[in-house]
N, C-alpha and C positions, 0 to 999 in steps of 0.2 A: 340532636333529637328534634329540637324545635324546628329546624330547617326541614326535616323530613315530613313533619306534620303540615307545615305550610305548603310544601310542594304537593302533598297529597290533596290538600284543599284546593290548591290552584288547578290541579289536574281535574278534579271533580267539577269545579266551576266551569272550566273550559269545555268539558264534555257536555254539561247541561246547556251551556250557551250555544253550542254547536248543534244542538238538537239530538245529541246522543242519548238522551234519556229514553227516547222511544226505542232505539235499537238495543240499548242496554237492558231494557225491560223484557225484550223478546229474545235476547241471546241466551243460549244455554251455557252453563259453566262446564269446563272440561272436567272429566272424571279424575279424581285423585288417584295417584298410584297406590295400590294396595300394599306395596312394600314399605312406604314411608308415611302413609296417612294414619292418623289416630282419630279417636272420637273428638278430641279437642280441636282438631284441624277443620272440622265441619264448619262451613260458613253459616253465620247467623245473619239474617237480613238486618241491615242497619248498623252492624258492628264491623269495625275494621281493626285487624290485629296490627299493633304498632311494634311491639317487641317484648323481650323478656328481661326482667330486672332482678338484681341480686337481693333487693330488699323492698319492703312496702314503701318505705320512705322515698327511695329513688323512683319507684313507679308513680307515686302520687305527685312527686315534684315535676315529672314530665307530663303527667296528666293535666296538671294545672296550667301548663303552657298552652294547652289546647283550649280554644274559646268555647267549645261545646261540652257535652256530657262525656265523661270517661269512666272506665271501670278497671280496677286492678283485681285480677283473678289469681288467687293463691294456688301454688303447686305444692305437692307433698314434700318437695326437696327444699322448701323455704324460699323459692323464687316466686316472682309475680309476673303475669302477662298483662300488658296494657292494651286495652281496647278503647277505641273512640267510636262514638255514635255519629252516624252521618244521616 
């Protein structure tokens, strides 16, 4: 998990250094498939979905590995989604 967060950070840094911030700001996101998209899948500016965890303890443990702000969002089935703020 820690490796995935580091790779995402490295990719973001490389994009910003390469001047991709301008093109990323003007690019439009592809529409989500109506068959598989849910309200929870909607992108929130500044948040990146990392994964789903079986417990809050597991979610928080991986969230702490990230150097910035994170959020564990509970689901009705007792699992938690981890989001990091970029």
